[in-house]
Steps between C-alpha positions, in 0.01 A plus 500: 500500500381642835188718566735802557661440152149486344412823671809674359433355151140625493603848637761533209235398245247748637765767475570395144134518409464828663793649302362344173152641567649848580699506176188397300308764676770769439515402130124512469488858657792609283321374177177663613679825572643499161149492342399824672376759257440865568293683246354847445184550301302809386297608195719590206276791407321732743314833490625816669304577809349149536619267763647154435660220695866395515551154656818311612449126539741239651436135541666485847459662843691818476565832682669828454363610170691797357297669223674739263424873482185536299601804291216661307251293702312584822448220765133511608518189721711208576675273540222275590618149580302176437601135478347178365594138533362187332573125540392228250541130447497393139567130426666459831740804444494771754504855379520811721506857380531827698478854369546832675382819333585873570259740333540872436237737359665763283385783280697649211563870495554576131512316167809340370698177523656424831705216658457362857822358623522149655424444868678279747374271775654247757391140509677200665797717583560606137414817317289479173447763240190545287473601143464858393186637331437739209168674513353733240279774634228630268337841527150508643197541277476854358121525580366612838390157599755280690684248295394147535752233420246226494233437229168662564173302542266616228126522572366261251131522420589659164744241406813594306348830387588638851868422444660804325788491266696702759465224762578205260693515171782342307789700354709417193862581580792491263849591609557675165300596190799582263735208426701371218398206293577179700557706815329363804217684683293391807130514511297442819134492591454617863187488713418791739226455758340665795230224517503145604605298195456123555646370181543549127309274277625316200306741278821684406600627158867594447592646159676287244782752478514494129825634371699383803664186624376438847672354799276469803634544856412258766348701797563205729295413817610804700303743298285681759321825553721788605462859581562757215442870486343606172321822408500624847350184660631188662383183324535126560671407175611173329650408165270290283714432197851587380679434177810598310426624150742519202383715209551308173467801262529880511223742534211562732370165637162506678429290808123467538301501835523213746185364673466373852218388736516529878270352767447763777347431836240768600310535812124473483303798609286403792347681795696452813265369777760401768865516579553151377393597143828666448686169569294298267459718193409320184692552179440453129759424237462715186689495169677803375629545146835680485671650185866583484577772240693425183815673411730569200869401473720699272759267357794658331696306229852405568736751353672437169857380455446156656825295511512190290533304818176634647297203627192681616609552869356813673600557855836481681716188449842344549669225295730232628656195336696185585630181332552169665836427335753641263693181428313207360531208260314425187146374549484664844250759581540850633229708670499880454263671753352845472324672797278805439419661825289810572153661505275528201339296235775225555276220387443671160868540409592294207776239534845639396664311216849348552738483208666169577799412264474244232557152624268530791153344497250723669184396682191700588574713816340430829316802645418533870306796632532570874302820557257648747214740440451783743355848492841633395499277189629165390853439611727200513728294272462350159758226453592372158720186461659427157623142451746430217705189407847546351542283194834616378826561695685835511488842662173691463352823627143582596456867432336742758119480516320838493163588636347856478206625693312830566577645838173645640696706759741671267269481198770377269617177346781306674713204371634233721781270388649171622861415473646272223585143582794311361438114462782249459367172355734187515450194283359224709670160513225301328444773233634437140426667163315205360260486784466876500417505124219239550343666800187701427306674784211725421521848625276598803373149554565257786710174413270217439559128584540293188362186673155660501525594131600155347270215503620142415319291227254247639607144369217313682215367273194731483148387590253635247127512610214593280292795635131473437321810390153609648224413261219754428178392675661267747439522873846656571428764229173616665651495847780737388227749412243442764729491811655847436154632429357371822797627693459850347129509590568408860775757529280774348226431755757511798672804377171678422386448853835626642481803277134569616594459862814724470295772330308554816746709704286473810505124497884502445552728793262288705682177418845646579391691816593228751838439326591867508403555850713194617804664324442830693453313824822314445682840443329633809634208706865571383457861626356368826806274547733791427297712752433754219171643645439768244523270198313219683185700571508667158518155332215362714279787403595451128420134526161551652381772279629348176338160591168665566516701178579191287258271684204736516564669163512850666749751344788583734407869495143423630610266788384591848375307798126574437476379151711198571274407786194541265669279241580228759138500615389444139719178515319396814787584733436482871518800718785332686705490172419862420606600855816304459572691173448837657704399813794390289512814296451741801763316702752518207438871439526576866821299532658666190482835657553415868829602672616146557371141458643172618589210285218314673251753362633460148462123516149536637394728212660264254304201629180696509550611139561141392192377685284772334620403153442135573140569618423717200619242256233268637206741450589706187416267213 
């Protein structure tokens, strides 16, 4: 092969590699383009006359944003364009993200529910469409003061006494107070606040709901504060507890009060000496007891004239049935399936009885409930499978199955009926009358294995050994009495010490303080990794204050920087440690309300908090 031939060969290979790389690049760009998302985001609830922001976000470079017509909204500013890009290497894997945001500042003209249509944008030569939005506009506060959609900061020297029942309360809400017996009603306890509620404590007392069957509703992890207009004011509201109740008897059934306890952050009153004092306000957490009013439910008895097939169902239901086969042989099984579908007390419906013909051996039915509990009630399917074995040949008929229920919409009884099923049973090849007459199978029991019931006679010679009895007064006799007595005395001493230690609540909280703060720091780290700034700083503050309260035996409502510093000095803490404590809390409070913070700031605050806890563990004994 000549040099010229080698040159041609390498030229061809370079062209092939270039084509291959080009195809790979095109496929990568195409795959990346398919992952482009274009989303619209805005508050679901706003107040008329107050501005809010509508943002459009796309994870690619884009142009030519075409926003819809903002009917019933005025555009105060926008669109403002911003972009951000991040590159990271994790375990050798390269990750790059890009985000471009278009921001509008809008104001609603009047109350109502409105829809913002999707927008379009161009990216990589394609047109993308965003999602639409539904926004509920609440009326402004009826008083002369401007409505404030954010919780107010209470002035706190007076503690919880300064928090009025108009600024923080819990309502008892029932969707209906007059129902029929076994008819579902929804009860909710909803918190309304104009102040800064940090958390609800475990000191909650929900009524036992005597006279009802209760089905609690899982509120999930997305249960958050939302705007709600009530009694002429706009509150931040959240549902604390929800349950479905089924009255078990007629008459007036009382639901007593419910008790809740909230921790509210209030600002300490202090004289402002410089402009920086407004950035480093100190706060105190105070406890506020909340009472939700009781209510009365008027349960009406179900009307007379109940059908004989009434099985206790109250609601709206449908009935369906099926059978696996109409032609079988003797000793074969058939399965008749019933499905009760609908909304109501479906779990409480009794199992319908099926009148199988003679010659069929019936087993206990298998019941499967596939239901879900929502604020609209319990809905789903109740599946009942009847298993029967044909013992005789011939033609048989399973009569229709009836089920009656009380329809809560039409206030009357309704009867559902399945079709009849004709069954043809042929005699199996190995079946004969002599065998059939000697076969006995107990009704409603599973068939047992005879090998486990019969035991063969043992023909091997038996070895008989004499067993000696324990003599009174022997060493074994006294050990049997003394050893258990000694063990009981030792256990009594150990348990007595544990009971004495656990009786001191302050010591218990002191011992568990480090364990609890590590849990909170672990939760804060998860928020930091998810770049959830609001929850991160809130969890850091909770971790710090709760740790100091438990470790220094200072009630949460009395915590502030000054008395914590005094308590630390009493434990011979250095001025450096006290300054570190104040610096961590001040930096966290400032970061919590600052317009923006970087991920580096979050990690710095997390490390400082961990170091502070570690240093305090060394000196607080």
